[in-house]
N, C-alpha and C positions, 0 to 999 in steps of 0.2 A: 504494500500500500504506500503510495506517495504522500509525503507530508507536505501540505500546502503552507502551513504556518504553525509555529509553536510558540507559546507564551510560557514564561517562567516567573513565578512569584515566590518570595521567601517571607515567612512570618517569624517574628521574634516575640516571645511573651504570650503566645496564644491569644485568647479573646481579650486580653487586657494589654496588648502590646502594640506592635506596628507591623504593617505588611507593605512590601514594595515589589515592583516588577524589576526584572533584570535590566531593563532599559531605562529605569527611573521615571517612566511616564506616570506610574502609579506609585504613590507614597502616602499611605494613610495610617492614622492612629486608630486603634481599635478600643472599643468599650463594650462591656457586657450590659445588655438591656435590663432594666429593672424587673421585667417579667421573667427573666432567667436568673434572678438573684443578684444582679450587678448594681452598680451605682448609676447606671444610665448616663454615663459620661458623654463628652462631646464627640467621641470617635464613632466610626461606622462599625459594622459587624459582618460576619461571613454571610448571613442571610440577606442583608441588603445588597452586598456585592453580587451574590448569586442571582438575586431578583433582577438587578440591573443588567447583568450579562445575559440572562435568559430573555428578558424583555427585548433587548436590542437584537439578539440572534433570532428570536421568534418573529419579530417584525420584519427582519430581512427575509426570512423564509416566506412569510406571508406576501411581501411585495414581489418576490420572485414568482410565486404561484400566480398572483394577480397579473403580472406582466405576461406570463405564458398564456393566460386566458384573455388577454387584452381588456382587463378591467382596471378602472381608475381607483386607486386607493391612496391618492396623494394627500388626502385629509385624514387618513387613518391614524390610530394610536393603539399601542399594546401596553398593558400593565400586567405585571406578574407579581403576585403575592406569595411569599414563602413563609410557611408556618412551621414552627418546631413543635412536634407532637410527641406524646408518650411521656416517659419518665425513666429514671435510672433503673427501676425494678424491671420494667417490661422492655426497655430499650427506647432510645430516642430516634425519631424519624423526621423526615420532612414531608410536607404536603404543599402542593403548588396549585394556585388558581391563576389561569391565564385569561385575561379579559381583553377583548378586541372591540374597538369602536370603528365601524366601517361605514361612515355616512355615504349616502348615495347609492348603496347597493341594496337590492331586495334581500330580505332575510334568508331565503333559501341559498342564493349565490354566496352571501356572506358566510353562512354556516359551512358551506362546502369549502370555501377558501380556508377558513379556520381549521377544519378537520384535515385538509390536505397539508397545510403548513405544519400541523402537529405531527404528521407522518414524516416530514422532511427536515424539520429543524434539528440540527445536531444536538442541542440540549434536550429536546424531547426524546430523540433516539437514545441518548446516553442514559436518561433517567427512566425510560419505559420499563415497567415491571419492578422498579426499585423505589419510585417516588409516586405517591398517590397524586394524580393530577385531575383537574377539572377545567374544562373549556367553557367560556361564557361569552356570548355575543352581547355587547352593550349597545343599547339603542338610545336615541335622544330622550326617550321617556324615563330612562333610568337615572 
């Protein structure tokens, strides 16, 4: 398999430390959210970084599918929520909700785009069967 691109990041101090990429484009302080027993400090956390990466990747997949179908999604947006579920006794897992707003498309075409993007997005492919995921089409009424 040919590698198209590879990113490397290093963390120091775990959830209460710092993370940076090997090219120094990413250099962030980390804090533990209050909901996980932390001080809710000013830093980001792994779930926020995962949600941001997933949202960007999924939106790119959605735009590629739309382009192949000659559909205009120039006003679209994708949000990804990442939840930490479970506990120490039963094990800690992640759950993901992917929400897409696709104005100007009929609901059936929009849902089809969403479903196909979920089949092609590298994050979706990597987490399939390992992370509970939910797809949701957001409308102007939401």
